[in-house]
N, CA, C and O atoms as CSV, one atom per row, in Angstrom:
chain,resi,resn,atom,element,x,y,z
A,1,UNK,N,N,0.621,-8.468,26.464
A,1,UNK,CA,C,-0.227,-8.323,25.323
A,1,UNK,C,C,-0.451,-6.905,24.995
A,1,UNK,O,O,-0.671,-6.092,25.894
A,2,UNK,N,N,-0.403,-6.549,23.692
A,2,UNK,CA,C,-0.476,-5.242,23.132
A,2,UNK,C,C,-1.997,-4.927,22.653
A,2,UNK,O,O,-2.630,-5.598,21.837
A,3,UNK,N,N,-2.457,-3.753,23.338
A,3,UNK,CA,C,-3.815,-3.347,23.077
A,3,UNK,C,C,-3.508,-1.917,22.352
A,3,UNK,O,O,-2.614,-1.161,22.734
A,4,UNK,N,N,-4.338,-1.666,21.300
A,4,UNK,CA,C,-4.441,-0.537,20.589
A,4,UNK,C,C,-5.795,0.139,20.640
A,4,UNK,O,O,-6.805,-0.435,20.234
A,5,UNK,N,N,-5.807,1.296,21.116
A,5,UNK,CA,C,-7.041,2.129,21.046
A,5,UNK,C,C,-7.436,2.426,19.684
A,5,UNK,O,O,-6.627,2.960,18.924
A,6,UNK,N,N,-8.645,2.119,19.297
A,6,UNK,CA,C,-9.175,2.348,17.954
A,6,UNK,C,C,-9.203,3.758,17.605
A,6,UNK,O,O,-8.980,4.079,16.437
A,7,UNK,N,N,-9.463,4.672,18.526
A,7,UNK,CA,C,-9.410,6.078,18.258
A,7,UNK,C,C,-8.083,6.594,17.915
A,7,UNK,O,O,-7.929,7.422,17.017
A,8,UNK,N,N,-7.118,6.117,18.619
A,8,UNK,CA,C,-5.744,6.410,18.361
A,8,UNK,C,C,-5.336,5.968,17.018
A,8,UNK,O,O,-4.653,6.698,16.298
A,9,UNK,N,N,-5.775,4.666,16.615
A,9,UNK,CA,C,-5.330,4.079,15.322
A,9,UNK,C,C,-5.864,4.900,14.228
A,9,UNK,O,O,-5.189,5.154,13.231
A,10,UNK,N,N,-7.276,5.393,14.429
A,10,UNK,CA,C,-7.854,6.259,13.393
A,10,UNK,C,C,-7.209,7.480,13.317
A,10,UNK,O,O,-7.012,7.975,12.207
A,11,UNK,N,N,-6.812,8.099,14.426
A,11,UNK,CA,C,-6.136,9.449,14.351
A,11,UNK,C,C,-4.862,9.294,13.456
A,11,UNK,O,O,-4.611,10.133,12.590
A,12,UNK,N,N,-4.110,8.271,13.666
A,12,UNK,CA,C,-2.889,8.049,12.944
A,12,UNK,C,C,-3.146,7.897,11.520
A,12,UNK,O,O,-2.419,8.448,10.693
A,13,UNK,N,N,-4.217,7.125,11.166
A,13,UNK,CA,C,-4.638,6.971,9.767
A,13,UNK,C,C,-5.062,8.211,9.147
A,13,UNK,O,O,-4.766,8.425,7.972
A,14,UNK,N,N,-5.762,9.089,9.862
A,14,UNK,CA,C,-6.120,10.451,9.334
A,14,UNK,C,C,-5.025,11.207,9.089
A,14,UNK,O,O,-4.956,11.795,8.010
A,15,UNK,N,N,-4.046,11.315,9.986
A,15,UNK,CA,C,-2.885,12.145,9.685
A,15,UNK,C,C,-1.996,11.681,8.476
A,15,UNK,O,O,-1.416,12.457,7.716
A,16,UNK,N,N,-1.970,10.449,8.408
A,16,UNK,CA,C,-1.130,9.920,7.221
A,16,UNK,C,C,-1.889,10.201,5.928
A,16,UNK,O,O,-1.296,10.607,4.928
A,17,UNK,N,N,-3.169,9.988,5.952
A,17,UNK,CA,C,-4.103,10.228,4.631
A,17,UNK,C,C,-3.980,11.756,4.324
A,17,UNK,O,O,-3.724,12.123,3.177
A,18,UNK,N,N,-4.155,12.612,5.298
A,18,UNK,CA,C,-4.114,13.993,4.985
A,18,UNK,C,C,-2.746,14.595,4.635
A,18,UNK,O,O,-2.727,15.688,4.069
A,19,UNK,N,N,-1.593,13.957,4.931
A,19,UNK,CA,C,-0.383,14.448,4.500
A,19,UNK,C,C,-0.049,14.201,3.054
A,19,UNK,O,O,0.936,14.765,2.577
A,20,UNK,N,N,-0.814,13.379,2.298
A,20,UNK,CA,C,-0.642,13.053,0.988
A,20,UNK,C,C,-1.002,14.323,0.041
A,20,UNK,O,O,-1.704,15.251,0.443
A,21,UNK,N,N,-0.517,14.268,-1.091
A,21,UNK,CA,C,-0.809,15.479,-1.972
A,21,UNK,C,C,-2.279,15.430,-2.362
A,21,UNK,O,O,-2.840,14.355,-2.574
A,22,UNK,N,N,-2.871,16.553,-2.452
A,22,UNK,CA,C,-4.356,16.627,-2.594
A,22,UNK,C,C,-4.727,16.526,-3.997
A,22,UNK,O,O,-5.847,16.098,-4.277
A,23,UNK,N,N,-3.889,16.881,-4.938
A,23,UNK,CA,C,-4.325,16.747,-6.484
A,23,UNK,C,C,-4.259,15.382,-6.936
A,23,UNK,O,O,-4.766,15.090,-8.019
A,24,UNK,N,N,-3.617,14.403,-6.135
A,24,UNK,CA,C,-3.528,13.035,-6.618
A,24,UNK,C,C,-4.776,12.140,-6.033
A,24,UNK,O,O,-4.798,10.920,-6.196
A,25,UNK,N,N,-5.716,12.783,-5.403
A,25,UNK,CA,C,-6.757,12.087,-4.880
A,25,UNK,C,C,-7.918,11.945,-5.750
A,25,UNK,O,O,-8.283,12.848,-6.503
A,26,UNK,N,N,-8.534,10.749,-5.645
A,26,UNK,CA,C,-9.837,10.578,-6.326
A,26,UNK,C,C,-11.037,10.737,-5.497
A,26,UNK,O,O,-10.904,10.761,-4.273
A,27,UNK,N,N,-12.137,10.843,-6.011
A,27,UNK,CA,C,-13.420,11.177,-5.273
A,27,UNK,C,C,-13.609,10.051,-4.157
A,27,UNK,O,O,-13.967,10.319,-3.010
A,28,UNK,N,N,-13.339,8.806,-4.600
A,28,UNK,CA,C,-13.543,7.748,-3.726
A,28,UNK,C,C,-12.687,7.806,-2.604
A,28,UNK,O,O,-13.107,7.413,-1.516
A,29,UNK,N,N,-11.406,8.298,-2.743
A,29,UNK,CA,C,-10.368,8.375,-1.719
A,29,UNK,C,C,-10.777,9.547,-0.691
A,29,UNK,O,O,-10.563,9.449,0.518
A,30,UNK,N,N,-11.304,10.516,-1.209
A,30,UNK,CA,C,-11.839,11.573,-0.319
A,30,UNK,C,C,-13.091,11.091,0.493
A,30,UNK,O,O,-13.240,11.408,1.674
A,31,UNK,N,N,-13.864,10.416,-0.102
A,31,UNK,CA,C,-15.089,9.781,0.687
A,31,UNK,C,C,-14.658,8.876,1.725
A,31,UNK,O,O,-15.168,8.902,2.845
A,32,UNK,N,N,-13.706,8.048,1.384
A,32,UNK,CA,C,-13.176,7.148,2.452
A,32,UNK,C,C,-12.467,7.843,3.735
A,32,UNK,O,O,-12.532,7.409,4.885
A,33,UNK,N,N,-11.738,9.072,3.289
A,33,UNK,CA,C,-11.396,9.898,4.328
A,33,UNK,C,C,-12.346,10.573,5.178
A,33,UNK,O,O,-12.136,10.777,6.373
A,34,UNK,N,N,-13.466,10.947,4.520
A,34,UNK,CA,C,-14.569,11.462,5.305
A,34,UNK,C,C,-15.116,10.395,6.224
A,34,UNK,O,O,-15.363,10.720,7.386
A,35,UNK,N,N,-15.321,9.217,5.844
A,35,UNK,CA,C,-15.890,8.159,6.617
A,35,UNK,C,C,-15.056,7.825,7.782
A,35,UNK,O,O,-15.554,7.544,8.872
A,36,UNK,N,N,-13.699,7.854,7.543
A,36,UNK,CA,C,-12.735,7.562,8.713
A,36,UNK,C,C,-12.797,8.695,9.710
A,36,UNK,O,O,-12.738,8.430,10.911
A,37,UNK,N,N,-12.922,10.036,9.258
A,37,UNK,CA,C,-13.000,11.138,10.208
A,37,UNK,C,C,-14.317,11.044,11.023
A,37,UNK,O,O,-14.362,11.279,12.231
A,38,UNK,N,N,-15.362,10.688,10.285
A,38,UNK,CA,C,-16.662,10.460,11.093
A,38,UNK,C,C,-16.594,9.414,12.012
A,38,UNK,O,O,-17.109,9.603,13.114
A,39,UNK,N,N,-16.034,8.305,11.761
A,39,UNK,CA,C,-15.807,7.144,12.768
A,39,UNK,C,C,-14.976,7.679,13.857
A,39,UNK,O,O,-15.277,7.382,15.013
A,40,UNK,N,N,-13.965,8.433,13.619
A,40,UNK,CA,C,-13.140,9.004,14.775
A,40,UNK,C,C,-13.896,9.940,15.653
A,40,UNK,O,O,-13.716,9.947,16.871
A,41,UNK,N,N,-14.785,10.773,15.022
A,41,UNK,CA,C,-15.480,11.611,15.795
A,41,UNK,C,C,-16.595,10.874,16.664
A,41,UNK,O,O,-16.905,11.342,17.760
A,42,UNK,N,N,-17.149,9.805,16.206
A,42,UNK,CA,C,-18.089,9.092,17.092
A,42,UNK,C,C,-17.399,8.294,18.153
A,42,UNK,O,O,-18.007,7.982,19.177
A,43,UNK,N,N,-16.177,7.957,17.953
A,43,UNK,CA,C,-15.310,7.252,18.883
A,43,UNK,C,C,-14.903,8.280,19.978
A,43,UNK,O,O,-14.879,7.912,21.152
A,44,UNK,N,N,-14.597,9.495,19.652
A,44,UNK,CA,C,-13.977,10.430,20.574
A,44,UNK,C,C,-15.177,11.174,21.234
A,44,UNK,O,O,-14.986,11.555,22.389
A,45,UNK,N,N,-16.152,11.386,20.777
A,45,UNK,CA,C,-17.335,12.202,21.364
A,45,UNK,C,C,-17.690,11.781,22.634
A,45,UNK,O,O,-17.885,12.687,23.444
A,46,UNK,N,N,-17.826,10.630,23.022
A,46,UNK,CA,C,-18.240,10.304,24.481
A,46,UNK,C,C,-17.081,10.331,25.484
A,46,UNK,O,O,-17.348,10.022,26.645
A,47,UNK,N,N,-15.836,10.665,25.170
A,47,UNK,CA,C,-14.757,10.692,26.118
A,47,UNK,C,C,-14.665,12.070,26.632
A,47,UNK,O,O,-15.292,13.001,26.125
A,48,UNK,N,N,-13.843,12.195,27.686
A,48,UNK,CA,C,-13.578,13.466,28.290
A,48,UNK,C,C,-12.953,14.532,27.252
A,48,UNK,O,O,-13.342,15.700,27.235
A,49,UNK,N,N,-12.012,14.069,26.439
A,49,UNK,CA,C,-11.490,14.851,25.462
A,49,UNK,C,C,-12.518,15.361,24.517
A,49,UNK,O,O,-12.504,16.534,24.142
A,50,UNK,N,N,-13.425,14.485,24.120
A,50,UNK,CA,C,-14.458,14.936,23.246
A,50,UNK,C,C,-15.393,15.825,23.768
A,50,UNK,O,O,-15.886,16.665,23.016
A,51,UNK,N,N,-15.784,15.757,25.202
A,51,UNK,CA,C,-16.614,16.719,25.880
A,51,UNK,C,C,-15.798,18.111,25.888
A,51,UNK,O,O,-16.413,19.149,25.641
A,52,UNK,N,N,-14.616,18.135,26.129
A,52,UNK,CA,C,-13.752,19.327,26.126
A,52,UNK,C,C,-13.764,20.107,24.955
A,52,UNK,O,O,-13.958,21.323,24.936
A,53,UNK,N,N,-13.538,19.332,23.904
A,53,UNK,CA,C,-13.550,19.885,22.460
A,53,UNK,C,C,-15.066,20.520,22.135
A,53,UNK,O,O,-15.197,21.573,21.513
A,54,UNK,N,N,-16.107,19.792,22.605
A,54,UNK,CA,C,-17.381,20.372,22.287
A,54,UNK,C,C,-17.641,21.615,23.104
A,54,UNK,O,O,-18.196,22.587,22.592
A,55,UNK,N,N,-17.235,21.604,24.421
A,55,UNK,CA,C,-17.277,22.721,25.173
A,55,UNK,C,C,-16.661,23.944,24.519
A,55,UNK,O,O,-17.309,24.988,24.450
A,56,UNK,N,N,-15.428,23.847,24.036
A,56,UNK,CA,C,-14.522,24.893,23.468
A,56,UNK,C,C,-15.282,25.440,22.246
A,56,UNK,O,O,-15.447,26.649,22.081
A,57,UNK,N,N,-15.778,24.418,21.319
A,57,UNK,CA,C,-16.401,24.884,20.116
A,57,UNK,C,C,-17.694,25.513,20.462
A,57,UNK,O,O,-18.067,26.412,19.708
A,58,UNK,N,N,-18.467,25.192,21.498
A,58,UNK,CA,C,-19.679,25.825,21.805
A,58,UNK,C,C,-19.346,27.220,22.313
A,58,UNK,O,O,-20.086,28.133,21.948
A,59,UNK,N,N,-18.317,27.492,23.113
A,59,UNK,CA,C,-17.925,28.745,23.693
A,59,UNK,C,C,-17.579,29.629,22.486
A,59,UNK,O,O,-18.026,30.776,22.458
A,60,UNK,N,N,-16.808,29.164,21.484
A,60,UNK,CA,C,-16.473,29.953,20.451
A,60,UNK,C,C,-17.610,30.253,19.458
A,60,UNK,O,O,-17.563,31.302,18.815
A,61,UNK,N,N,-18.563,29.444,19.307
A,61,UNK,CA,C,-19.751,29.728,18.518
A,61,UNK,C,C,-20.703,30.681,19.316
A,61,UNK,O,O,-21.421,31.460,18.689
A,62,UNK,N,N,-20.723,30.641,20.582
A,62,UNK,CA,C,-21.571,31.533,21.398
A,62,UNK,C,C,-20.858,32.865,21.241
A,62,UNK,O,O,-21.555,33.835,20.943
A,63,UNK,N,N,-19.622,33.018,21.398
A,63,UNK,CA,C,-18.918,34.254,21.302
A,63,UNK,C,C,-19.066,34.996,19.880
A,63,UNK,O,O,-19.197,36.214,19.758
A,64,UNK,N,N,-19.027,34.126,18.892
A,64,UNK,CA,C,-19.182,34.625,17.496
A,64,UNK,C,C,-20.590,35.255,17.420
A,64,UNK,O,O,-20.737,36.381,16.945
A,65,UNK,N,N,-21.704,34.470,17.926
A,65,UNK,CA,C,-23.082,34.889,17.895
A,65,UNK,C,C,-23.296,36.180,18.618
A,65,UNK,O,O,-24.022,37.065,18.164
A,66,UNK,N,N,-22.617,36.278,19.810
A,66,UNK,CA,C,-22.793,37.558,20.612
A,66,UNK,C,C,-22.120,38.717,19.789
A,66,UNK,O,O,-22.655,39.825,19.773
A,67,UNK,N,N,-21.027,38.490,19.148
A,67,UNK,CA,C,-20.192,39.600,18.616
A,67,UNK,C,C,-21.059,40.113,17.281
A,67,UNK,O,O,-20.925,41.264,16.866
A,68,UNK,N,N,-21.845,39.275,16.728
A,68,UNK,CA,C,-22.599,39.695,15.608
A,68,UNK,C,C,-23.848,40.478,15.780
A,68,UNK,O,O,-24.473,40.947,14.829
A,69,UNK,N,N,-24.202,40.609,17.068
A,69,UNK,CA,C,-25.329,41.381,17.513
A,69,UNK,C,C,-25.042,42.859,17.525
A,69,UNK,O,O,-25.910,43.654,17.882
């Protein structure tokens, strides 16, 4: 039996959609891409990978905040 992880499927869809030419997109096409990316974020956030990404982004943001003082 073949199982597909929904997050992996959405990641592939995102890559395929973003590789297309940007000037040929309509507003509705861009909105669909944003919805797909948001759904991907919601699926990845509770995973170990999502927590790692959140930690890295938090450290970068803290470093930027400290360097601005």
